[in-house]
N, C-alpha and C positions, 0 to 999 in steps of 0.2 A: 458534615458531609460536603465535599467539594462539588460545586455546581459545574456541570459539564460545559456550560456556556462560558463561565469564567476560565475554565481550564484551557479551552482552545484559544481564547483571546489572549491570555497571559503567556501561554507556553508556545503555541504554534500558530502565530498569525500569518505565517507564509502559506497557509491553506487559503490563498486568495479567492479561489473559485467558490468558497462556501460562505462568504461574508455578506452576500446580498441575496434577497429573495423572500419567498413567502414563509409565514410561520406554519407550524405543524398543528394539525387537528385530527385526532384519531377517534374513530367510532367503531365499536364492535359489541353488538347486543347479545345478552346471555341466551335468548331464545334461538338466535341464529347460530350461536355457539353449539348448542346441543344438536341442532339439525345438521350442522356441518360434519359432525363426527359420528353420529348414529350410535349403534351398539358398541359396547366396550366401556372402558374406564378412562376418563379424562382427568389429568392432573393439572391444576391451574394455580395461578397466583393473582392477587389483585393487581391490575395494571399500574396503579399508583406506586406500588412497591417496586415493580420492575423498573419504572422510569427513575425512581430514586436511586436504585442500585446502579443503573447505567450512567447516571449523571456523575456518580462518584468514581466510575471506572473507565469511562470512554471519552468520546469526543462528540462535538455537535457541529453546528454550522447551518448552512442553508437548508431550509425545510426541516429544522430540528425540533424546536420547542416553542411553546408560548405559555402564557400564564394559566390557560385553561387545561390543567392536567386532567387527562381522561380518568374516569372512575371505573371503566369496565374491566372485565376479567381478561386474562391472557393465558393461552394454553402453552404448555411446554411438552407434555408427553401424553400419548394416547395408547392404551393397551388394546389392540384389536381383538375381536372374537377368536381369531385363529392363533392368538398368542404372539403375533408380531408387535413390535414396538415402533410407533411413529413418534419422532421427535421434531419439534418445531423451533426454528431459530430464524431471526431476520438477517443473520450473517449470510454471506454468499461465498460461493466457490469460484475463484478466478485463477486457479492453477496452483495455489499455495498449499493445497491438500487439507484445508480446514475441515472438509467433510469427514475425512478419515479420523483426524485427531479428536474432533467433537464426538464422533461415533464411539471412539475408544473410551472417552470419559463416561458416557452413558452406560456402555456395556460393562465397564468396571464397577459402577455403583449398583447396577441392577443384577449383576452376576448372570448375564446372558451372553451368548456368542455375538460377535460383531455382525454376523450375517443375519441376525434377527432384528437388527436395528435399521430403520429407514429414516434418514435425515431429510426433512422437508425444509428447504432453505429459501430465503429471499422472495417470499410471496406475500404481498401486503394484505391480501385477503385471508391468509391462513396462518401467518406467523406473527408472533408478538413484535411490537415496534422495536426497531434497532436503529441507532444513529448512523451506522455504516460500518463497512469492513475496511478499516484502515487504522493506522497508528499502532500496528502490531498488538491489537487488543483482543483478538479472538481467543487466544490461549489463556492470557491472564484474567480476562473478564468473563467471556461467555462460557468457557469450560467449567469454572466453578459454579456459575449459575445453573447450567444443565446438570452438574453433579448434585447440587442441592435438590433439584426437581427429581432426579432419578433416585437419590437416597430416600427422599420422602415417599416416593412411589413404592420403593422396595419395602419400607416399613408398613405402609398401608396395605400393600398386597399380602404381606406376611400375616397381618391381622385378619384380613378377609379369608385367606387360605386356612388359618388356624380355626376360624369359626366353622368353615365347611368340614374340616377334618376332626373337629371337636377336640382340639389340643390347645395348649397354651402357646401364645405367639413366640415366647422365648424358647420353645421346643422346636421351632422351625427355622430353616435357613434356605436360601435359594442357591442351588448348585446347577449350573448349566441350564438355566431357565426352568428348573423344576423345584417345587417346594418339597423339602425332605425333612422328616422329623429325626430325632437323635439316633434311632436304631434303624432308620430307613425302611420301617415297616409301613409307613404311610407317605404317599406322594401325590402331588397334583402338578399339572402343567399350568403355565400362564393362561393358556387357552381355556382350560377348565375353570379357572377362577373368573375370567372375563366373560365367558359365554353367557349370553342372555342378559347381561348387565347393561344398564344405561346410567352410569354414575358420573358425577362430577365431584372431585375431591380437591379441597383447597390445601396447598402446600404450606406447612407452618414455617415460621421464621427460624426457629431454634433447631435446625437439623444439622447434624455433624456429617461431614463428608470424609471419604477415605483419604488418608495422608499418603504422600508419594512413596514412603517406605513400604506401604502395604498394597501398592498398585499391583494388579496382576495382568490386566489387559493394556492399560496405559503403561508407558515405560518400555514397551516391546516394539519391534519393527514390523507392525502389522502392515500388510500390503494395502495399496490404495483401493478404497471402496469404488466399485464400478469401473475398475481399470480396464477390464475387457471391452467395455462399451467404447472407450476412447481409442483403444488400439484397433478395434475392428471397424470403427466408423459408425457404430450404432448410435452413439450419443448425438443428439440434435442440438447444435448451436443455434443461436438466433438466426444466423444467415442461412441455415438449412430448413427453417420452418416454412410450412405451407398451410394456408387457410383456404377454405372453400371460397371461390370467387376472388381470390387475392390478386391485386394489381401490384405493379412495381413503380417505385418512385425515384425521382431525381431532383435535386435542388440546384438552382443556378446560383453560383457563389459570386460575391463581390470581387472587384478587381484588386483590392488591397484591404488591409486592416483599417477599420474605422471609416470605410467608404460608405457613402449614402447614394441611394438610387435616384438618378435624374429621370431616366425614361427606360421603357422596355417595349419592344415591338414583338408581339407574340403571334401574329397572324400565321407565319410560316409553320410554327409548331402546331397551332390549332388545326391547320389544314391536314395534318398527318392523321390517318384513320386510327380511331381508338384512343386518341390522346386527349387528355384534359389538362388545361393549364390552370394553375392556382396562383393568384397574386394577392398579397396582403401586406401593404406597406413595403418594406424592403425585402419581404419574403417572396420569392418566385420559385415555383416548383411545377413538376409535371408528373402525371401518372399514365401508365400504359399497361398493356397486357403482358409485356415482357420487358426485360431489362434493356435489351438492345434498342427497342423503340423508344423507351423512356430517355435513354442517353442521347439518341439522335434528336429527339424533340427538344431536349434541354439545349443542345448545341445549336438548334435553329433559332433560338430566341436572341435577338439583338438587344444588348443592354448598354446603357451609358451610366457610368458611376463617377462620382466626384469624391476624390480622396485628398485629405490634407497632406501637406509636406510632413514627412516623418523621419526620425533618425534611422541610420543604417548601422551596420556592424562597426564601421570605423569610429562612430561617435558613442557607441554603447556605454563604455565605462565612464566616460565623462557625464553622460546623462544620468547614470545611476548614482553618481555622487551628489546630485542635486536633491534637495529635500523634496519629499512628496507634497504635491499641492493638496491632496486629500489624505486624511489619516484613517487608518483602519484599526481602531481600538488601542492605539499605542499611547495616548495621553500626550503630555508635553514632550516635544522632541520626536514624537511619532515612532518610537522604537521600543525596544525591550531588551532583556538580557538578565544576567545574574546581578545580585546586589554587589556593589563595589566593596572591596576589602582593602584596608590599609591606605597608604598614600603612594601613588605612582611616582611622584617627585622624590619621595624619600627612598623608594626602591631603586630608582635610577641613580640617585646619588651614592647609594651603597654598592653599586655594581662596578666590577672591574672592566667589563666589556658591555657595550650597548649595541643593539641591533634594531634596525627599522626596515621593514619590507612590505611590499604590496603583493597580494595574490588575487587572481581573477578567475572567474568561472563562467563559461559560456552557457547560453541556452542549449538544452538538448531535448530531443523528442522521446516520448515513451515507446514508440515503435512497437505496439503490441502485435502479437501474432494475428489476432482477430480485430480488425478495425471496428469502429462503432457500427452497430446494426440494431434495427428495431422493426417489429411487426406490430401495427396498431389496428385495432378493430373496435368500431362503435356498434353498440346494440341499443338503439334508442339514445338515451342520454348517458348510458353507461359505457365507459372507455376501458378497454383492456389492452395493455402493452406488454409485449415480451421484449426484453432488451438486456444487454450485458452491461450491468452497472454495479458499482461497489456500494451504492446508496439507494436501494429500491424505494424506501420511504421518502427520501429527499426528492427523488425523481417524481414520485407521486405528487408531492407538493408543487413541483414545477409545472406538471401537467394540469393540475387543478387550477393553478393561477392563470396559466396560458389560455384556458378555455372557459374560465369563469364558472367553474362547477365546484361543488363541494367534494372533499376528498373521498367520501364514501361512494362517489360515483366513478372513482378511478382505481383500477387494479394494475399493479406492476408485478410481473413475474420474471424472475431472473434464471434462465437456464445456466448451468455451469458454463463459465465464460473463458475464452482464450486469452487470459492475462489482463491485468489492469495497471499494476505498478503505481497506483495513485492517480492514474490518468482517466479513470471512468467514474468520477464522482458526479458529474453533471449530466443532464438529460436532454441535451440539444437534439440529438438524433431521434429520441423518443418523441419530443415535441414536434419535430418536422414530420415524422411519419404520421403522427396523430392529426396534424393539420391537413396533410394530403388525404388521409382516410376520411376525415370529416367532409371534405369537399367532394370526394369520389363516391361516398356512400357505400364503400366496400373496404375490406381489409387491404392494407398497403404495407409492403415490405420496403424498407429503405436501408441500404448498406453503403456506408461511406467507402469511397475509393481510397487507395493508399495515399494519393496526393491530398485528398481532403483531410485524412487523418493527420498527415504531416503538417498541414497548413492551418486548419481550423480548430483542432484540439489545442489544449493549453500545454505549455512547455515547462520543464524544470527551470526555475528562476535563475537568471544570470546574476552574478554578484561580484562585488569588489570588497576585499578584506585587507585592512591595514593593521599591521601588528608592530608595536614598539615594545622592546623588552630589555632587561638587564640581567647579567649573570656574573657571579663571582668566579674567580679562577679555579676554585675547588669544585665547580659544577653546580652550585646552588643558585636557582633562579630567584632573583630579588624583585623583579618588576615585570608586569605583563599587562599590556593595554591592547585590546582587541576590538576592532570596529568592523562590523559586517554591514555593507550597504546592499539592501534589496533581497538577497537570497534567503535570509531568515535567521531566527535565533535557535533553531533546534540543535541541541548538543553544543551550544556556544560555550558552556561552562565545562572545562576539562576536569580531570581527576588529579591534577598535579598540585602539590602543596606549595603555593606561591603566596607569600604574606601580603604582597601589594599587587592587586589586580583589578582590572575593569574590563568587563566583556559586554559590549553593547551592540544592539542591532538598530539600524536606521532604515526606515521605509523610503522607497523611491517610487517614481512613476515609470513603469516598465513600458518600453516601446512595443513589446509583443504581449500577447495573452499568456499568462503564466499561472501556475498553481502547483498542486501537490505532485511530488515525484517520490519514488521509493527512497525513504529516509529523510525526505524534506531537505532542509539545509544542513543536515548532519554530515553529508558527504563533503560539502563545500567547507564547512567549519573544521572538520577533521583534516582535510587536505591542507588547509592553511596552517592549522595548529601543529600538526605532526611534521610538516615540512620545516616550519620555523623551529620546532624543538630540535630537529636534526641540525639545522644551521647553528643553533646555540651550542650543541654538543661539539661540532667541528670548530667553533670559535674558541673553545677552551681545550681543544685537543683531547676530548674524552670519548670513549667508545659509546656509540649511540644507545645500545641496550643498557649499559651501566648508568648512563646519564638519565635515562627514564626511570630506572629503579631508584636512583638517588633522590629523585624529585617527587616520588609518590609513596605514601604509606598505605594506600588502599590495597588490602590484601588480595581482593579478587582481581584487580588489575595486574598486580605483580604476578599472580598465579598464571594468568593467561599469557603474559609476557614470557615467563619462564617456560611454560609448556610449548609455546610456539618456537622459541629459541632452541629448546631441546630437540624437538622433532625435526627442525630445519638444520640442526648441527651448526647453529649460528656461531661464527667466529672460528670454526674448525675447518671449514671448506677452504681448500687451497685456492688462492686467487688465480684467475684465468684471464688471459688477454681478452679484452672486450666484454668481460662479464662484470656485473656489479650486484651488490646485495643491499637490500634496504629493509627497514623495519618500521612499523607504526603500531599504535594501540589506541584504544578508545572505549567510550561508554555511551550508550543511548538506549532509552526505553527499557531499562532494566537489564540490558545485555552488555557484557564485557567482551572485548575481542582484542587479539593481537595478530598482526599479519607480517609474515616474512616473505620477501619476494627476491627472486634471482632473475636478472635480465641479461640479454646478450645484445650487443651492438653489432648489427650485421652491415658491414661496409659494402658499398656497391662495387660491382666488378664489371668487366667488359668495356665496350666502347663508351667513351665519354663518362667513365666512372667518376672522374674528378668533378663533374658538374652535377652529380646526383647526391641526394642526401642519404645518410645511413638509416637503416630501419631499426626500430626498437622491438625486440622480440622478448616477450615474457616467457621465461623458461620453466619456472617452478614457483608455486605459491603454497605456503603452509599457513593455515589460519586456525588459531585456537579460539574457541567460543564458549562462553559461559552464560546460559540463560536460565540458570536454576534447574529445577527438576525437568528432565527431558521426557516428553510425552511419547515421541516416536523417533528413535535414533536414526533410522534409515532415512526417513523423510526430512529430518532436521539437517542431515548431511547433504541431502539433495538440495534443500533450500539454500544452504550456505554456498554450495558449489555453483548454483544458479546465480546467486547474488554476485559472487566473484566474477563469473563470466560476464554478467551484465555490466559490471563496473569497468571492464577492460575498455569498452567503447568510450565512456565518459572520461576515462583517464588518458587515453592516447589519441583518439581521433574524432569522436562524435561532437558536432556542433551545428546549430542551425545558422545558416547564412541568410541574411535578409537585407533588403534595400528598399527604402521608402515605402514600408508597409507590405512588401511582397517577400514571401519565402522563396529562396532561390534553389534550394536542394530538397524538393518535396517528393522524392522517390528513392527507393533503395539503391538505384544505380548511381545516385548522387550523394546519398547519405550513408556513410559506412557504419555498419554495426558489426560486432564481433562475429567472426566465422570460425568454422572448425580449425582452420589453420592458425588462428590467433589464440586458441585455448591452450594454456600451459598444463603441466602436470599439477594437479591440485590435491593437497592432503588436508583433511579436516580433523582437528583434535577437539573432542568434546570434553569440556571441563565442568559439566553440569553437576550440581549437588542436589541430592534428594531432600536436603534440609532447607532448601530455599525455594519459595514459590516459583512456578514457571513464569517466565517472561516471554513475550512474543519474539519471533526470530525472522519475520518477513523482511525487515528493513535494515537492522543494525549491521548484518554481515557485509553489506555493500560498501561501508565507509572506509575500510582499512586499505583497500588495494591501491588507490591512486597515490596516497602519500608514500606507501612502501615502494611503489614503482619509481616515483620521483626521486626518492632517496637512493634507490639502487642506480638510477641513471647518473646521479651525482657521483656515487661511489665508483662507477665505471669510467666516467668522462671528465669529472670536475665541473660539469655544466649544471647549474641549478635552474630548474624550470619551475616557474611560479604561476603558470596559467594552464587551466584545463580547457580543452585538451592539450596535452604536453607535446605531442609529436604528430599533428595531423598530416604533415608532409615529410615526416622523418626528421632526422637531426642533421644540421649542418656542422660538421666537425672541422 
């Protein structure tokens, strides 16, 4: 069994934000367990087995594991007295619709309607431990776990119902939440089986789950669970919450990254009625009865910060090429990547043409719809925090460490949250709110401003990628040497059949705080690889699609390439002045994709047109995607369309501008994200197979757009763009 700690260190070290911090310690007593659920039937597994399974399936990191593996039980399913089904998972819902897909999995196995299943998610006091909602692991890892629990529950419930009806268990089946015998002469409801019971059943290991070909609920386009609450505004996000006696908090931020506090004058703030100032080392915050007063008080505090000289945008890529002073699990050389194959020297010697290019990727922000927010409440020495995070148990560890309390004194509850994209793994806002609440003696709500979110959250890592390659005139690639500096090794190994190749990642010292972003470094590595593949195709005068097909035998990659090309009418569209067509493909986290893009170069008109740059307009995108068995076709298409839309910003215009430790574009008026006018016509082609286990789809679909658009720009203009974003100020033709 693969240890989850080894998995994240060896495969995805670019999750920088997770590599430091407290170890994990979980406590949940069996007596509390029964009290928590009351009447009904609880289906549990030993927690040691849960953790062993998750280590083989998921990811870890900060606040993840230690050697003291907990021995207590963990609950997955509770059948209420009224026949409702409560399901418990440490996964959270941040807009990717995991709540619906996991509900479908349970309903499928229990043979009950979706409406009778209630999913309890991301509550450290009620749900089993989970490393976090990231890495596209909810569908491939959590769904099978819940299916096993539900399948075991189904068989145990049938046995209990058979005993009540005085029939053999094999004479019963569950149809639409009712136990029915062979001739339908005897029936029972779930409520009738559970009523008056107070049972705990242990789920066995050897339980079979329903295979994709036999799915009845999963595999259909079920509507989003609780969709009405989100549409009508009934759903309460963290920023909507109110607690009795609640105050509002505001934190005074440093003048720049890595700045230390020299002095603070707080008398003016303390003179404001109802304001309490909290200082603790470099931490300065205020609480007040309303947000306006808290903001005013924070602004009244005069501070003096000392910041070291730090690199700016102009020096970024030179800085990233320098070796990291501190290594994060990379061993000698401080990096990682795939095992070398063959000899680069021999491959280059055999080539008819050689190519060497550098590609760069800027820092970009997550720009979530909902900024970080937390409500913290102390009850004696017990702390409860409501916050939007992808890692509730990791945040619990951070809180326990910050306040020197045991983790059983901390509860983290995650309301369904307004997006994460990998940007909400850490609990700084929760710690800040709890710090203010501790001092105030009352609940405190802290909501980061948009400027704070843009400045003090972590960014997608910037990167420099060098590629050296060789190709024969017949189109066969003979050599491939790929070096990624800083952005990471995710998807660094392609699916092309190259006999001599080296793919290596080198760690760097980043000038800005950086960490996980949707797809990690897969977007950067695909941009560089697929742009370079396109350059090789043109170097030997070969059509780009045929060049890719010639260099891969991977059937699933070939299938998505052909599916996207067919839907796009690749090679059949008549050339139009100022229009270009590009293609890319790839693989990551179990998912295969191919992307075709059409762009238009819109030349400036009117006065001083010759002094203005042309605009790149993405006209049409077709993406074929294969993630194995599809759980919910409608929501998968939505996920892919959302990823493509999000990718537009990073491809064309998103980048963080900074100087000497200060972010210069920390608001939407200065930081451009895709708008309605930027969104092209999008067509999604699902190539999923029910014979292949489901892979996650939250990340992989984002990686194909940038290289496809870059290749299309070259097709239209002959200009090869090798830096993301490619056209932040348009194109100078």
